[in-house]
C-alpha atoms as an extended CHARMM CRD file, in Angstrom:
* protein
*
       128  EXT
         1         1  MET       CA             38.8220000000      172.9650000000      179.2920000000  PROA      1               0.0000000000
         2         2  ASP       CA             36.5880000000      171.3230000000      176.6890000000  PROA      2               0.0000000000
         3         3  LYS       CA             37.9310000000      170.8770000000      173.2980000000  PROA      3               0.0000000000
         4         4  LEU       CA             37.0410000000      173.5650000000      171.2890000000  PROA      4               0.0000000000
         5         5  SER       CA             36.3930000000      174.1770000000      167.4560000000  PROA      5               0.0000000000
         6         6  ILE       CA             35.6380000000      177.1060000000      165.2650000000  PROA      6               0.0000000000
         7         7  LYS       CA             33.3680000000      177.0740000000      162.0610000000  PROA      7               0.0000000000
         8         8  ILE       CA             34.3890000000      179.0260000000      159.4510000000  PROA      8               0.0000000000
         9         9  PRO       CA             33.1170000000      179.1470000000      155.8840000000  PROA      9               0.0000000000
        10        10  VAL       CA             35.4030000000      177.6350000000      152.9820000000  PROA      10              0.0000000000
        11        11  SER       CA             34.5560000000      177.2400000000      149.2090000000  PROA      11              0.0000000000
        12        12  LEU       CA             33.0860000000      173.5260000000      148.6060000000  PROA      12              0.0000000000
        13        13  GLY       CA             36.4390000000      173.2100000000      146.2690000000  PROA      13              0.0000000000
        14        14  GLU       CA             38.5020000000      173.9430000000      149.7110000000  PROA      14              0.0000000000
        15        15  LEU       CA             35.9230000000      171.2310000000      151.8320000000  PROA      15              0.0000000000
        16        16  VAL       CA             36.9180000000      168.4760000000      148.8430000000  PROA      16              0.0000000000
        17        17  ASP       CA             40.3920000000      169.2020000000      149.1370000000  PROA      17              0.0000000000
        18        18  LYS       CA             40.4270000000      168.6830000000      152.8170000000  PROA      18              0.0000000000
        19        19  ILE       CA             38.5040000000      165.6120000000      152.6940000000  PROA      19              0.0000000000
        20        20  THR       CA             41.1120000000      164.2420000000      150.3660000000  PROA      20              0.0000000000
        21        21  ILE       CA             44.1420000000      165.2950000000      152.2820000000  PROA      21              0.0000000000
        22        22  LEU       CA             42.6010000000      163.2870000000      155.1300000000  PROA      22              0.0000000000
        23        23  ARG       CA             42.0230000000      160.3570000000      153.3260000000  PROA      23              0.0000000000
        24        24  ILE       CA             45.4840000000      160.2070000000      152.8130000000  PROA      24              0.0000000000
        25        25  LYS       CA             46.8960000000      161.2360000000      156.2470000000  PROA      25              0.0000000000
        26        26  GLN       CA             44.7890000000      157.8880000000      157.0180000000  PROA      26              0.0000000000
        27        27  ALA       CA             46.6710000000      156.0400000000      154.7200000000  PROA      27              0.0000000000
        28        28  CYS       CA             50.2470000000      157.5190000000      155.4420000000  PROA      28              0.0000000000
        29        29  ILE       CA             50.1720000000      158.1840000000      159.5290000000  PROA      29              0.0000000000
        30        30  THR       CA             50.8430000000      155.6380000000      161.6430000000  PROA      30              0.0000000000
        31        31  ASP       CA             50.6560000000      156.9890000000      165.0750000000  PROA      31              0.0000000000
        32        32  ALA       CA             47.5300000000      156.2710000000      167.0280000000  PROA      32              0.0000000000
        33        33  GLU       CA             47.1060000000      159.4890000000      168.5070000000  PROA      33              0.0000000000
        34        34  LYS       CA             47.4840000000      161.3130000000      164.9960000000  PROA      34              0.0000000000
        35        35  ILE       CA             45.2100000000      158.8350000000      163.3020000000  PROA      35              0.0000000000
        36        36  ALA       CA             42.5830000000      159.2090000000      165.8910000000  PROA      36              0.0000000000
        37        37  ASN       CA             43.0050000000      163.3690000000      165.1480000000  PROA      37              0.0000000000
        38        38  VAL       CA             42.5220000000      162.8370000000      161.5550000000  PROA      38              0.0000000000
        39        39  LEU       CA             39.7450000000      160.4300000000      161.7310000000  PROA      39              0.0000000000
        40        40  THR       CA             37.8000000000      162.8020000000      164.0780000000  PROA      40              0.0000000000
        41        41  GLU       CA             38.2140000000      165.8300000000      161.5340000000  PROA      41              0.0000000000
        42        42  TYR       CA             37.5570000000      163.7190000000      158.4590000000  PROA      42              0.0000000000
        43        43  HSD       CA             33.9790000000      162.2870000000      160.3640000000  PROA      43              0.0000000000
        44        44  MET       CA             33.0480000000      165.8610000000      160.8210000000  PROA      44              0.0000000000
        45        45  LEU       CA             34.0600000000      167.1870000000      157.2060000000  PROA      45              0.0000000000
        46        46  VAL       CA             32.1100000000      164.2110000000      155.6430000000  PROA      46              0.0000000000
        47        47  ALA       CA             29.3730000000      164.8590000000      157.5620000000  PROA      47              0.0000000000
        48        48  ILE       CA             28.6010000000      168.5380000000      156.5090000000  PROA      48              0.0000000000
        49        49  PRO       CA             25.2720000000      168.5230000000      154.3510000000  PROA      49              0.0000000000
        50        50  GLU       CA             26.6850000000      170.3590000000      151.5510000000  PROA      50              0.0000000000
        51        51  TYR       CA             29.2190000000      167.5710000000      150.6350000000  PROA      51              0.0000000000
        52        52  SER       CA             26.3400000000      165.1250000000      150.5410000000  PROA      52              0.0000000000
        53        53  LEU       CA             24.6510000000      167.3280000000      148.0950000000  PROA      53              0.0000000000
        54        54  ILE       CA             27.4710000000      167.3690000000      145.7690000000  PROA      54              0.0000000000
        55        55  LYS       CA             29.4930000000      164.1050000000      146.4390000000  PROA      55              0.0000000000
        56        56  SER       CA             27.8360000000      162.3320000000      143.5610000000  PROA      56              0.0000000000
        57        57  THR       CA             27.8840000000      165.3520000000      141.2210000000  PROA      57              0.0000000000
        58        58  ILE       CA             31.6100000000      166.2350000000      141.3820000000  PROA      58              0.0000000000
        59        59  ALA       CA             32.6280000000      162.7340000000      141.8180000000  PROA      59              0.0000000000
        60        60  ASP       CA             35.3450000000      162.7400000000      138.9300000000  PROA      60              0.0000000000
        61        61  HSD       CA             36.9740000000      166.0880000000      140.3740000000  PROA      61              0.0000000000
        62        62  GLU       CA             37.2870000000      164.5870000000      143.8270000000  PROA      62              0.0000000000
        63        63  ALA       CA             39.1090000000      161.8800000000      142.4620000000  PROA      63              0.0000000000
        64        64  ASP       CA             41.5340000000      164.0500000000      140.4130000000  PROA      64              0.0000000000
        65        65  LEU       CA             41.7750000000      166.2450000000      143.3620000000  PROA      65              0.0000000000
        66        66  GLN       CA             42.3790000000      162.9690000000      145.3040000000  PROA      66              0.0000000000
        67        67  LYS       CA             45.6850000000      161.8840000000      142.5770000000  PROA      67              0.0000000000
        68        68  VAL       CA             47.0620000000      165.2650000000      142.7240000000  PROA      68              0.0000000000
        69        69  ASN       CA             47.1080000000      165.5430000000      146.6430000000  PROA      69              0.0000000000
        70        70  GLN       CA             48.8600000000      161.9890000000      146.5990000000  PROA      70              0.0000000000
        71        71  LEU       CA             51.5480000000      163.0850000000      144.1470000000  PROA      71              0.0000000000
        72        72  ILE       CA             51.7270000000      166.0380000000      146.0830000000  PROA      72              0.0000000000
        73        73  TRP       CA             52.0750000000      164.1150000000      149.5800000000  PROA      73              0.0000000000
        74        74  SER       CA             54.9670000000      161.5330000000      147.9350000000  PROA      74              0.0000000000
        75        75  PHE       CA             56.6390000000      164.5400000000      146.1970000000  PROA      75              0.0000000000
        76        76  SER       CA             56.9060000000      166.1970000000      149.3860000000  PROA      76              0.0000000000
        77        77  GLU       CA             57.9570000000      162.9070000000      151.3440000000  PROA      77              0.0000000000
        78        78  ASP       CA             61.2940000000      162.8140000000      148.8100000000  PROA      78              0.0000000000
        79        79  ILE       CA             61.6720000000      166.4980000000      149.6530000000  PROA      79              0.0000000000
        80        80  ARG       CA             61.9950000000      166.0660000000      153.5250000000  PROA      80              0.0000000000
        81        81  GLN       CA             64.2460000000      163.1220000000      153.0740000000  PROA      81              0.0000000000
        82        82  LEU       CA             66.6180000000      164.8580000000      150.6750000000  PROA      82              0.0000000000
        83        83  GLU       CA             66.5290000000      168.0500000000      153.4110000000  PROA      83              0.0000000000
        84        84  GLN       CA             67.5490000000      165.2930000000      155.8860000000  PROA      84              0.0000000000
        85        85  GLU       CA             70.1880000000      163.9820000000      154.0600000000  PROA      85              0.0000000000
        86        86  ASN       CA             71.4790000000      167.7830000000      152.8870000000  PROA      86              0.0000000000
        87        87  ASN       CA             71.3290000000      166.4520000000      149.6070000000  PROA      87              0.0000000000
        88        88  ILE       CA             69.9090000000      170.0340000000      148.2630000000  PROA      88              0.0000000000
        89        89  ASN       CA             70.7670000000      168.9590000000      144.4730000000  PROA      89              0.0000000000
        90        90  ASN       CA             69.1260000000      168.5910000000      140.8910000000  PROA      90              0.0000000000
        91        91  ALA       CA             66.5590000000      166.1060000000      142.2010000000  PROA      91              0.0000000000
        92        92  TYR       CA             65.5500000000      168.1130000000      144.8670000000  PROA      92              0.0000000000
        93        93  LEU       CA             64.8020000000      171.3410000000      142.1850000000  PROA      93              0.0000000000
        94        94  GLU       CA             63.4070000000      169.2300000000      139.5980000000  PROA      94              0.0000000000
        95        95  ILE       CA             60.5470000000      167.7220000000      142.8440000000  PROA      95              0.0000000000
        96        96  SER       CA             60.3070000000      171.2300000000      143.7640000000  PROA      96              0.0000000000
        97        97  LYS       CA             59.0460000000      172.2820000000      140.2750000000  PROA      97              0.0000000000
        98        98  THR       CA             56.8880000000      169.4290000000      140.0110000000  PROA      98              0.0000000000
        99        99  ILE       CA             55.1860000000      170.1270000000      143.7150000000  PROA      99              0.0000000000
       100       100  PHE       CA             54.5970000000      173.8350000000      142.0000000000  PROA      100             0.0000000000
       101       101  LYS       CA             52.7210000000      172.6660000000      139.2640000000  PROA      101             0.0000000000
       102       102  MET       CA             50.8310000000      169.5630000000      141.1820000000  PROA      102             0.0000000000
       103       103  ASN       CA             49.6460000000      173.0680000000      143.2270000000  PROA      103             0.0000000000
       104       104  GLU       CA             48.8180000000      174.3790000000      140.0190000000  PROA      104             0.0000000000
       105       105  GLU       CA             46.8560000000      171.7670000000      138.9040000000  PROA      105             0.0000000000
       106       106  ARG       CA             45.1400000000      171.5410000000      142.5790000000  PROA      106             0.0000000000
       107       107  SER       CA             44.2450000000      174.9300000000      142.4540000000  PROA      107             0.0000000000
       108       108  ARG       CA             42.1430000000      174.4120000000      138.9520000000  PROA      108             0.0000000000
       109       109  ILE       CA             40.2110000000      171.4400000000      140.3020000000  PROA      109             0.0000000000
       110       110  LYS       CA             38.9040000000      173.5850000000      143.2170000000  PROA      110             0.0000000000
       111       111  LYS       CA             38.2390000000      176.2320000000      141.3000000000  PROA      111             0.0000000000
       112       112  ALA       CA             36.0440000000      173.8170000000      138.7840000000  PROA      112             0.0000000000
       113       113  ILE       CA             34.3350000000      171.9070000000      141.8580000000  PROA      113             0.0000000000
       114       114  ASN       CA             33.5320000000      175.8730000000      142.7210000000  PROA      114             0.0000000000
       115       115  VAL       CA             32.3320000000      176.6940000000      139.5790000000  PROA      115             0.0000000000
       116       116  MET       CA             29.9780000000      173.1290000000      138.9340000000  PROA      116             0.0000000000
       117       117  CYS       CA             28.4820000000      173.7500000000      142.5360000000  PROA      117             0.0000000000
       118       118  ASN       CA             28.0160000000      177.7650000000      142.0440000000  PROA      118             0.0000000000
       119       119  SER       CA             30.5380000000      177.7800000000      145.4410000000  PROA      119             0.0000000000
       120       120  GLU       CA             29.9870000000      181.3620000000      147.1720000000  PROA      120             0.0000000000
       121       121  LEU       CA             33.0420000000      181.1350000000      147.6530000000  PROA      121             0.0000000000
       122       122  VAL       CA             35.7980000000      180.7860000000      145.3660000000  PROA      122             0.0000000000
       123       123  GLU       CA             39.5520000000      180.9020000000      145.7760000000  PROA      123             0.0000000000
       124       124  GLU       CA             41.4260000000      182.9760000000      143.5200000000  PROA      124             0.0000000000
       125       125  LYS       CA             44.8660000000      183.3080000000      142.6950000000  PROA      125             0.0000000000
       126       126  SER       CA             46.8710000000      186.4920000000      141.7250000000  PROA      126             0.0000000000
       127       127  TYR       CA             48.4580000000      184.4170000000      138.4760000000  PROA      127             0.0000000000
       128       128  GLU       CA             46.4040000000      182.6760000000      135.7120000000  PROA      128             0.0000000000
């Protein structure tokens, strides 16, 4: 069977978020097969014409999103390590709270990209 992919509509903020996460994966994953999959997806996404159109406009927001996603990645790795050690303690709880706050910041930046670029789709949260 041929490889299959689907096209789904996403907000521009979601696209930029995914691209920044794929950059982090390129830097952090060492398995060659996994890296090949990451690179395939990355190259498909950065080739999307709408991304090329907005890239310079949203450069600061993209850099902020990259930083937030890198922090989330690092804190998530810390959580995994504590779970492997079966060490659910105050550090675990504090890291979890930090990840929660970083995800709120991530959502804020994605929405700012959507608003700035007049994205047809805008991710909404149930909280302010």
